[in-house]
Every structure is written in structure tokens, then in C-alpha cells.
N, C-alpha and C positions, 0 to 999 in steps of 0.2 A: 548460424543466426536465422537462416531461412527455416530450418526445422523448428527452432524455438518460436518463431513468429506464427507458423502454421499451428503449432500446438496451442498457442495463446489465442487462436481465432483470427489472426491477422493474415489473411490469405494473400492480399496484394502487397508484397513487400517493396514494390517499386514506388508506391505512393503513400508512404507512411507520413503522418503529420505528428506535431509535437505531442499531442495527447496520446497517440499510439506509443511513442517512445517512452513517455512517462508511465503508461500502463505496463510496458515491457520491463522497465527498470523496477517498478514496484513488485511485479510478479517474480523476478529473479530474487529480489531481497526476501520476499515472503516465503519462498520455497528453499532458499539456501542460507538466509541470514547474512548475506554479503551485499552491502550496498554498492551499486555500480552507477557512476555518474552518467548524466544524459550525454555529455561530451564523449565519454567512452563508448556508450551505446551507439552514437552516431558514427564514430570511427570504426567500430566493429562492423556495422551495417554496410559501410562504404569501402571497407578495406583500406582505410587511410591511417596506416601506422607504419613507422619505419623499422620497427622491431616487434618481435612477438610479444603480445601482452603478458602480464604476469600470470604465472601458472594458477594462482588463486582465482583470478578473473576467468581464465579458460575453464577451470574446474567448475566454477559457478554457472557459466552459461551452458556447459555440457550437462550438468546435473538438472538444470531447469528444463532442458530439452529432452530429458528422459534417460540420460546415460549416467553411469556411475562416476566417471571421471573424464577429463579431457583425453587421457591416454586410451580409455575404453572406447571413446567416440572415434579416435583415429584408427584403432584396431578394427572396429566394426566397419568403417568406411573402406579400409584396405581390403578387408575380406570380401566386401561387396564388389569392389573393382576386380579382384581376382576371380570371383565367381562369374562375373559377366564376360570375362575374356576367355575363359576356358570352356570349350565345347565338350560334348560327351566323348568324342574321340580323343581329344587332348587330355581329358581326365583319365581315360584308360591308359594312354601312353605315359602320362605322368605317374600313374599308380605303378605301372610295370617298372619304370625307371627307379622309383623309390624302393620298390621291393629288391631290385638288383643291388642298389647301393644303400640299402636301408641302414646298416650299422654306421657307416661313415656319415651319412646325412644326419642321423640322430645326434651323433657326437658334435658335429659342426653346429647344428641348430641349437643344441643345449648350451654350447659355449657362447654362441652369439646372443642367445636369450639372457644368459647370466651377465655378459658384458653390457648389453643394452639396459638391463634392470639396474646395474650399478651406476651407469651414467645418468639414467633417468632419476634415480633416487638422489644422486649427488646434486643434480641441477635443481631438483625440487626443494631439497634442504637449503641449498644456497639461496634460492629465491624467497623462501618463506622465513628464513631465520631473521633477517633484518626487521621485518614487520612484527615479529612475535617476541623477540628477545627483550626481557626485562619489562614486559607488559604489566606484570603483577605489581610493579613499583609505581605505576602511573596512578595519579589521584584526580578526582573530578567531583565538583560540587557546585551548587547554585543557590542564590538567594535573591529575593525580590527587593526592589528599591522602595516600592509603595505597596499598599494593601491590595484592593480589588480594582484598581483603576485600569482602564484600557485607553491608550497603549500603556505598557508596563515594561520598564527596563529591568532586566535580570543580569546579575553579576555572576559570571562563571569563574571559578577558581580551579585551575588545572596545573598539573606538573607532569611533563613528558620528557624531562631531562635525561632519564635513564633509558628511554625507549629508542631503539634503533629503527628508524624508518625514513623514507624520503620526504614525506609530507604529513601534516597533521591538520585536522579540521574539527570544528565544533558545529554540529547541525541541530537547529532548534527542535525539530520534530521529524515526522515522516517526510516532510516536504524538502526535497533535495535542493530546491532553489534557496532555502534558508540555511545554506552551508557557508561558513566563514573559515578561512585559513588561519591557523595559529602557529606559533613557533616556539621552539625550545627557549628556556630562560626568560620567557614572558609568561607570567603565571595568571594573568587576569584578562578576561574578555567581557565586555558589556554588550548586550544585544537587546533589541526591542522586540517584544511580543505584541503584535498588532491585533491578534485574535485571542479571544478567551478560550479556555479549555484546559484539559489535562494533557500536558505534552510530555513526551519522553525525549530529552536531549541526548545527543550521542557524541562521544569523543572518538575520533576516527584516526587511525594510523594507516597511511597508504589508503587502501580500500577496505580495511577491516575495522569493525566496531570493537573498541577495546574497553570502553566504560559507558554506562548510561546513568542518567539522573532524572528523576521525576520533577516536573515543574508544573505546579497548579496555578492557573490564572482564573479564579472564580469571578462570578458577577453578582450572585445573590439577587438577581433580578433578570427579567427578560431583556435581552439586547437584540438589536436588529442591525444587520449590515449587508452590503452587497459586494460582490467581487466579479472580475471578468471571467474567472475560472477557479476551480478548486485549488490548483497549484499555480495560479497566475495573478500577479499584481497584489497590491496592498488593499485591505478592505476600506470601504467608505461607510461611515456610520450613519444610520437612519434614525432620526428623532421622531418617534411615533407618539401621538397624543392619546392613543387608545390602549396603551399597554397595561394599564392598571385595572381596566374594567373587566367584567366577567367574560366578555367576548372581545378578544383583541385581534387586530388586523392591521395590515399596511395598506396605504392608498397611494395613488399616483401623486396626490398633493404632498404626502409625506416625503416622497422621493424628490419632488421639485424643490420643496423647502430645504431639503438636505443637500441640494446642489447636484443631483444625480441625473444624468441624461437618460430618460426613459426609452429613447430610441435605440440605445446600444444593447448588445447581447450581454446579459448579466445573469448571475445566480444570486438569489436572496436568501438569507439565513436568519431564522429566529432561534435563539439559543438561551438556555438557562443553565448556569453552573453554580451550584451551592458551595459555600466554603466548607461545610461539614458534610462528609460522605461516610456512610456506614452500611449501606445496603448492597448485597451481592448481586452482580449482574447475571448470575446463574439461575436466579429464581425471582421473577417479578411478573406483573401484568400491568400493561399500559393501555388505557382506553382513551380515545379522543374522538371528537366530532370536528371535522375539518374540511375545507375546500380551498381551491386555488383560483384566484381571480387573475385572468389574463392581462398582461400589459400590451401584447401585440397578438396578431393572429398567428400564433405558433401552432404548427400542425401536430406537435408532440409535447403538450404541456405535461410536466411530471411533478410528482411530490415524493420527496425522500423523508422518511421518518427514522431518526437515529436515537438510540440510547447510548450515550457516551460512557466509556468505561476506561479503566486504567490501562488496559492493553488492547488487543485487537478489537475492531469495531463491531457493533451490532446494529445493522440497519437494513431497510428494505425500501423499494420504490414501487410506486404505482403510476401507470401511464395508460393512455388509451390503447385498446387491444392491438390496433394496427401498428403500434410503435414499440411493442415489447422486445424487439431485438435490441433496443437501446438500454434495457434494464440491467442494473448491477445490484447484487445484494452481498452482504457479508455477515457471517455469524461465526465469531471466533476465527479459527484458522481457515474456514471454508469461505472462499470468495467465488461467486457464481455470476457469470455474465450471460446475457440473453442471446449473444451471438452463437455460443456453443451449447446452450441449454434451452429447453422449452420453459420459459417463464410466463407463458400466456395467461396462466391462472391469476397472476398479479395484475393483469390488464383491467383497468377500470378508469373511467374519465374523472380525473381529480377536480374538474371544474364544477362537478356536482357535489353536494354534501355527502360525506362518507363517514360512517361509523367504523373506526378501525380498532382492532385489538391486537396488541403485540404481546405474546405471552411466552415466557421461558420457564421451564420446570426442569431442574437438574440438567441443564445444557441441551434441552429439547425445545426448539423454538417453533411456535405456531403463529401464523398470521391469519386473521379473519377480517373480511371486508363485508360490512352490512350484514353481520350475523352469520356469514358463511365462511367456513374454513377453506382457505385457498392455497396455503403453503405450509409445509412441515419440513424440518431438517434438524439433525442433531450434530453436535460438534464435541470435540474432546478437550480442548484447552480452555481453562477458565479465563475470563476477561477481567477478573478482579472485581473491584467495587464500582458501583454506578457513580459516575462523576457529573452527569448532566443529561439534558433532554434537548433535542433540536429538530427543526423542520427546515428543509431546503427545497427550493423550487426555481424554475425559470419564470414563474409568475409570483403573485403575492398571496401568502397564506392568510387565511382567516380561520381562527380557532374559536369554536363555540364552547367547547368544554374539554377538560383534560384531567385525568385522574391516574395516579400511579401508586401501586401498593405492592407489598410482598405477597407471595402466594398464600401466606397465612392470614392476610388481610390487614396487616399493619400499614398505615398510610405512609407513603414516601413523599408524594406531592399531591 
């Protein structure tokens, strides 16, 4: 876990906060496809478990740390310990001893290796079989109770009666806090989606995703809401009077009228999700003129611009240059943070009006600020269709103009 933290840019493993653990959990899932709960991450970090975790969990954290498997990690560590203990003289003596008894040693080692391999494979099969057996017979589907309303209750229908596993869960989306335990022989779960968007719900057996289903909660209009954090708390909706004009923005009065405490730390989101989606996220150009109005004297006001899609996110941030260590961007499968990468080119004060251009051509993304190209990256995995547009900030966004089209010029928004 220490190696995994260092690889993820979390050097001080003794003072990790909840946000760090969420980041670590998301990183493991993005690199291995295996979701590991925050409670499991905490137990692993603190060594608080009465028995060895499941081999699938161990393999996932080992793979995320740069090893092939958990066994590969253990072998590597054992070799490091052995090398540190053996001096040059001891190596010479050991080599002479091995030469003298070479044949017998090789036979013993070969037999021990075969025995160990059989035991390891047996344990691995025994551990994995319950969670995987009869997975193909599981079913999972979803349907909305209302149209485009928020909140919106979704009815999940599932059947895991034939699947052998210790526990089952349905998770609304990427947010592990929205995970609900379900049981065999109970085939219905209703859950509330408080945020709009294009969500991918997951049916989970033990710690493995066995089925997914897409859940679209569109708005067909701009909606405004605030939260304590990305993966923290329920949203509180903001009623803005200026949303239909050419230039829309939020104000402190809008927050006060909506019952929001402007003194608390919050993030504020402007989002638009259409019911009808048809344009590819692999080819588009988004141009907007935008700025952020501060609520408080925040040393690092930021603006995040996102093109929502069916699968991995497409977003970038801009922030004053002295704060670029806090930046995070994602384009398809590539997630880049400012602590381990130089993202200073994206540094710009969002409190000033900015002309932004977000352009993707055949999975090649370019970001331009005020007519200057500041960032370029390519990615491999398609994100599917465009499902919406959004802005996020620790201040209040004011949008003067916004236009989105395909690369060929067909208007999207």
C-alpha cells in the first residue's frame, strides 16, 4: 500500500484524508477494473484485518502498484530481502556450496516449486470460484419512475439467485458512497438519483463488477446545484433567475434564496444534459467565454470544464499558476494530476474573462486559452456519445457565450 500511495503521488502515507483514499480507490478501479471499497482501503492501510484479504483484492492493489500479481509482488520483495542480507563473500560461499550440491539442490527446489505452485493455484481457484460461478446467469436492468425530473427514482431489477458469493451490491455510478447492499431472492431495488447525468450502475458480487446498466437522467435545460464535495453529501438545488438569458450566471442572492450557506466550503455545478444524444465525443469543438466570481477570498479559485460522455470523462481545469499542483484532468483512460505532472500551462486566473476552446479530433484533445494552445494529449479508448456539458468551480460561474459543434461544423449546442 505504501508503494501504491507513492506511485499515486501520495508521499505522506501517515496523514491521508478521505479525499486521498477516494482518489486511491478510484485509481485502483481505473487501472484494474476492480472496485475496492473505502472501508477496505482503510483496513489495508492500517493493517486492520483478522485474515488475509481476498486474492482478487491483493492482485488488484499489486497490479495498481506496478506488479503483475500479488505473488509476483511477494517474490520480488523476498528477492530484495535476500539480496540485502547476502554480502559478496557470502554470495561466493553460497555459489560454491550450490556448485558442490547442485544436482540435489535443483531437484529439491524443482519439487518445492511444483508443490508451492499447486497449493497456490488451489487456493486461488478456491478463493475466486464462489464470486465467479454462474455469473452469466445474473440479470440486471433499470427503469425510471418519471421523465426528466430531479430527483428521480430508478427501479433496478436484478437476479443473482444462481451466483455464489458472500455479498451483493448495486452501485448507482462511479461514486462508491452510492452503493446499496442487495440480497438473493429479492429481485427489486429502488434508489434515488439526486444528480442529473449519464450514469453507469453496477451490480457487484463480493468486490467484482458482474453486470452494468446505463441510466440516463437528462435535464433538457441548464440546472444549478451545489455540493460539499464531488463524492460527499447530497446536492442542494439552486434556483437562478438568469438561466434563460444569453449570459447566465449565479449570484450570492441566488444561493441565499435557495437556502445555501455561502460561508461554507462548497463546489457549484452548472450542467446541461439533453434527452437526445447522437454526437461522438471523439470529434467535437467546444468554445465558451467564461469567468468565475469568488464567494470568498479563496487563494486557489478554479474552473473545471467537462464534456460529459457515456464512459470515461473528458475534462480539464484552469487555476492560478501558483496553484497548478491542485489540477486534475482526464481524457478517456488517461487521468493526469498536477502533483505528479507539470500542468502549469493550464494555469490561468479564472476570475478574469477567458476564451476557452476544447477540441477533440479522433481522440486527440487540444485545450486553448485566450487563443493560445496550452495543452495537448491523445487517448485510445472511445468515450462514446456526448451526453452533456458542465462547469464546476469553488466560486460562481458566469457564462457569456457557449457554442459546441462537430469538427465538420454541424451544431451540437
